[in-house]
N, C-alpha and C positions, 0 to 999 in steps of 0.2 A: 020758292019751291022748285021752279024750273032750273035754277042754278044748282040746287042740291041734286036734282036728277042728273043734270049734265056731269057734275063732278063724280057722281056715283058710277055713271056709265064709263067715264074716262078711267076711273080707278079700276073697274072690272076689266076693261080693255087692256090696261097696263099689265095687270096680273096675268092675263091670258097670253100676252105676247111671248113670254118664254116658252109656254106650253106649245104654242104653234111652232116655234123654232125647234123644239125638241122632237117634233113628230116625225122628222125625217132622219134616216140613219144611212151613212155612207160606208162605215167601217164594217169589217167582217166579225159578226158576233157568233161565238160558239155557245150553243145552248147548254151543253154539258158544263162548261166552265162557269157560265153564268149561274146555273142552278147550284153548283158546288159553292160558289162564292156567297150567294144569298143564304144558303143553309149555314155556311160558316159564320156569316154575320149574325144570324139568329143565335148560334151557339155562343158567340162572344158576348152578345147582349145578355144571354142567360147567366153569364159569369158574374155580372154585377149584382143581381139578386142573390146569386150563390154566395158572393162575398159578403153581402149584408147578413145572410143567415150564418155564415162561418164566423163573422165578427160578433153577431148578435148573441150567439150561444156562449161566447167567451167572456162577456161582460157580466156585471151583476144584474139581478132581476130588475132593479129600478131604472136601468139604463138601456134595456133591450130595444124598446121602440125608438129611442133617440138614436141609437147606433144603426138600426135598420133604416131609419129615415135619411141619414146622411148618405148612404150608398144609393138608396132608391131614388132620392130626389136628384142626385147627380146625373142619373139617366136623363131626366128631363132638362135640367138647366144647361148641362154641357152639350146635349144634342142641339139645343137652340143656339148656343154659342158657336158650335161647329158649323151649323147651317148659315148663320149670319156672316161670320168672318173667319172662324177658326180654320176651316178647311182651306180657305184661300191663303191664310198665313202659312200653313204647314206644307201644302202641296201646290200652291199657285205658282205662276211664273216667277222665276228666281230674281232676287235682288241682291247682287254681290255675294252670293253663297250663304247669306245670313238668314233670310226670311223670304216667304212668298209675298208677292204684291197682293193688292186687294181687288184685282180684276175679276175674281170669282166670288165676290161678296154676294150673299143671298143666293148662292149657287148659280149665278149668272154664267151661262155658257156650259154648265155642267149638266149634260143631258144624256141621251141614249147612245150617242156616238162613242165608241171606245176612245180612250186617250192612250196613244201608242207609247207615251213615256212611262206609263205605270202599268196598265193592264190592257194589252191590245186586243184581247178576245172577249171582253165583257163590257157592258155599257159603263160609261164614266160614272153615272149615278150609282151603280152597284159598287164600284170601288170606293166612292165617297162614303156610302152608308156603312160599308165594312170598316173603313178606317174610323168612322164616327164611334163605333163601339170600343175601339182602343182608347180614343180620347176620353170616353166616359169612365172606363174602369180605372184609368191611371190616377186621377186625383182621389177617387174613392179608396184606393189602397192606402193613401196617406192617413186616412181617418183612424186607422188602427193605432197610430202613434199618440193621438190626443184623445182617445176614447174616454168617455165619462166625464169630461171636464171643459169642453169648448162650447161657447154659445153658438146656437144655430145660425144666428145672423152673421156672426164672424166667419163661421164655416162657409156660408153661402158666398160671401164676398171674396174670401180667400180662394175658394175653389174656382171661381170665374177668373180672377186675376192670375192665379197660378197657371191655369190652363193656357191663358193668353201669353204670359211672359216666360214661362218655362217650357211647358209641353210643346206648344206650337213651334217655337224656334228650334228646339232640339229635334223634333220630328223632321223639320225641313233640313237641318244640317245632315242628318243621317239617311233619310228616305227621300227627300225632295230632289227633283231634278235640278242639278246645279248646287246642291248643298255642299258646303266646304269639306265636311268630314266624309261624305260619300265620295267626293272627288279625290280625296286623299287615299281612298281605298278601304275605309273602315266598313266592316260588315256587321249587320244586326238583322238577322232574318225575320224575327217576329216581335222584337221589343225588349231585348235585354237591357239596352241602354235607354231607348226612347220611353219605355214603360217602367221597367223595374229599378234601374239605377236612379232615374229622376225621382220616382215616387219614394224609393227607399231612403235615399240621401235626404230628400226633403222631409221625410218622416223623422229622421234623426234630428234634423234642425228644429223641427216643431217640438219634439219631445224635450230637447234641451232648453228651448226658449220658454215654452209654456209651463214647464215644471212638472213635478210629480203630482199624482192624485192625492187627495186627502186620505190619510191613513195608509200611505204606500208601504209602511213598514209591515202591515198585515198582509197575509197571503190572500190575494184576490183570485180565487179559483173560479173557473168557468161555471156559470149557473145552470147551463143546459148543454151538456156534452153531446147528446144525440143531435141537437140542432147544429152544433159545430160540425159534426161528422157529415150530416146531410149537406151542409154548405160546401164542405171539402169535396164531396162526391159530385156536386153540381159544377164546381170549379174544374175538377178533373175532366168531366164530360165536356164542358165548354172549351177546355184548353185544346182539344183536337181541332176545333174551328180556329182558335187563336193561332196555332202553329201551322197545321196543315193548310189552313185557308190562306196563309201568307204566301203559298206557292202561286196563288192567283189563277190557278188552273187545275183541272182534274187530270192527274196522270202520274207518272213515275215519281216525280219529286214530292208531290203531296202524299203519296203512299209511304215513301220512306220517312218523311217528316212525321206522319201519323205514328209510325212504328217507333221511331226513336223517342218521341215524346212520352209514350207509355213506358218504354224501357227505362228511361231516366227516372220517371216517377216511382216505379216499383223498386229500382235500385236504392233510391234515397229513402223510401219507406222502410225497407229491410234494414239498412245500415243504421238508420236513426233508432229503430226499436232495439236493435242489438246493443248499440252504445248505451242507450238509456237503461236497458236491462242490467248491463254490467255496472253502470255508474250509480244508478239509484236503487237497484235491487228488484225492480218490477217493470215489465213492459206496459205502457199505457196506451189507451185509445187516442188520447190527446196527442201523444207523441207521434203515433202512426199518421194521424191526419196532418199534423204540421210537417212531418217529413215528406209526405207526398207533395204538398204544395211547394216545399223547398226544391224538390226534384223537378217539378214542372217549371218553376220560375227560372231555374238554372239552365235547363236545356233550351229555353226559348231563343236566345240569340244564335245558338249553334244548330238549331233543329233542322235547318235546310241545308246544312253543310257537312254533317258528320254521319258516319255509319253506326250500325247497332252496337258494336263493342265500345266504340268511343262514347256513345250515349250512356252505356252502363258505367263507364269510368266517371263520366260527368255526374251521373246520379249518385254514385258512391261518394264522390267528393262533396256534392251538395249536402247530402245527409249528415256527413261527419263535420264539415266546416260550419254549416249553418247551426248545427246543434251546439257547437262550441260558442258561436256568436251569441246565441240566445242565452247561454249560461254566463256570459260575460257582462250582461247589462246590469245585473245587481252589483257586481264588483265595481263597475265603472260609475254606478250611481245615477243612471238616467232611467226614466220610466217610459219606455216604448211599450205602451200598454198591451198591444196585441201583436207585437214582434214584426211590424212592417219593415223595419230596417234589417233586423236579423235574418228574415226570410227573403224579402224582395231585394233589398239593397245589396246584401252580401251575395245572394244567389245571382243577381244580375252581373255583378263584378266577376264572380267565378266563371259564369257561363260565357261572358264576352271574352275573357282571357283564354278560356278553354277553346274557343273558336280559333284564336290565333295559334293554338298548338295542334288542334285535331282536325281542322277543316280539310276537306279533300275535293279537288276538282273532279275526281272520279265520281263523287256524289252529286256535285252541282258545278258544271262547267262555268257558270257565271260567278262562282265564288273564287276562292284562292286555296293554295296548299299551305297548311299550317307548318309550324316549325318542325314538328315530328315527321313531316312528309317532304320537306324541302328546306335544306339548311339555309341557303343564302336568301332566296325569296321569302322563305318562311320567317326568317328573322325580321325582315323588313315589315312583313305583314303583322307579326306579333307586336312589333314596336308601334305600328299604326293603331292596333287595337288598344294597347296600353295608353297611348296618347289620347285616344277617343274616350276611354274610361275616365282618365284624369280630368279632361276638359268637362265632361258631363257631370262628374262629381262636384267639381269646384263651382261650376255655374249654378247647378241646382241648389247647393248648400247656401251659397252667398245670396242669391236672389231670394230664396225662401226666408232666410233670416231677415233680410231687409224688408221684405213684404210683410212679414209677421210683426216686426217692430213698428212699422208705420200703422198697420191696422190696430195694434194694441194701443197706440197713442190716440188714434182717431175714434175708435168704437169699443175698444176693450176686447180681449180674446176669450177670457176665462169667466166661467160662472162665479158668482160670489159664493162664499162658504156655505150659506144656508141652502142655496139652490143646488150646489154640488152634493150636499148631504141628502137633500130630498130626492135627487136623481133627475136625469134629463127628461124622463118620460112625463113627469108631472110638471116640473119647473119650466120646461121649454115647450112642451106640446099639449099639456093638459089632459093626458090620457095615460093609461097603464096597460102593460102587456098581459097582466094576470089579474084575475078577479079575486083570487084567494091569496 
């Protein structure tokens, strides 16, 4: 009994050591910047339930809870992964430009002192939790590609492994101090490559490997469009924290980023509806909601580097090109159920390349002048952006394919025919979203 008490006291003492270390702060913390970043983190966290609702309304009734569960549970499981080792891999001390080391495992040394390499005016722990919300929503975006047909157990293992093998390294390459793409000069203000290209390209890989839903020849219309529109609204609202919060301070840059985020979204929404109206004869609410998300995803990498009119151009390109991408999937024969690739993958590519064309040091001195504002330096910068896009696409696609193939051999990815016909809600979770 005495040994048990001794071990218990030692364990409690061990757990309290980091807390004592964190009690002192030597850096200069700006309360306004800290408040702004924490609010932004809360907004980004809200985006994942918003995504769950957005996706949930788009599937059939029998799969609504299963779809909600995939995004909602990602909040919990990826947050734990991030705390234990993901943050250290993504932002920890650099190892040859490829990955962070594990010295920040369990948030060891991540306390209230600011980290000057990332956010010099806010507590390090605030920067960590803000970035945690990005790591959460990224694998959740992929679920749109295999909606209505993947086993929850396979989804869970895939999500943890994908975040570890794809998201964390790419985040380090582009955002981590010492990351090789960052050192090369690649710019991604809020996640065009780190979030949207990785998830979008991985979604395409998943759709191709897992295959089409049963009865894919039939038209799978959204079962609850108001739910989807509510989700789109929550995503739009949260996106201001996603983009403006990436300034990591409250001031001129965050204000401009906030404005251009909205400008791109409305531009994409309008052009999407106009094209759809001309193409299909009627403007749809579903199209307007999808167009807004395309505009938001596309402006993300450029949001801290471009001005208002450039943002409008980006939004118009997002709405038109993503519309064409969505309409190509049936011709090409793959079942990206909820258009994760067509919106996020294509949008991330457009936005990252647009950064190479439209970025201005006048907007952000820490950035670069794009090709439209500097011919020689701009061409080098655009080439860097193109290289970073290509590397991120290839890495994400290849690793995702390999990972899914291994998981399929080990545990199986897809529901059996009977369970798929019954629906995720009953087959996987033993509950239903509707009583009637």
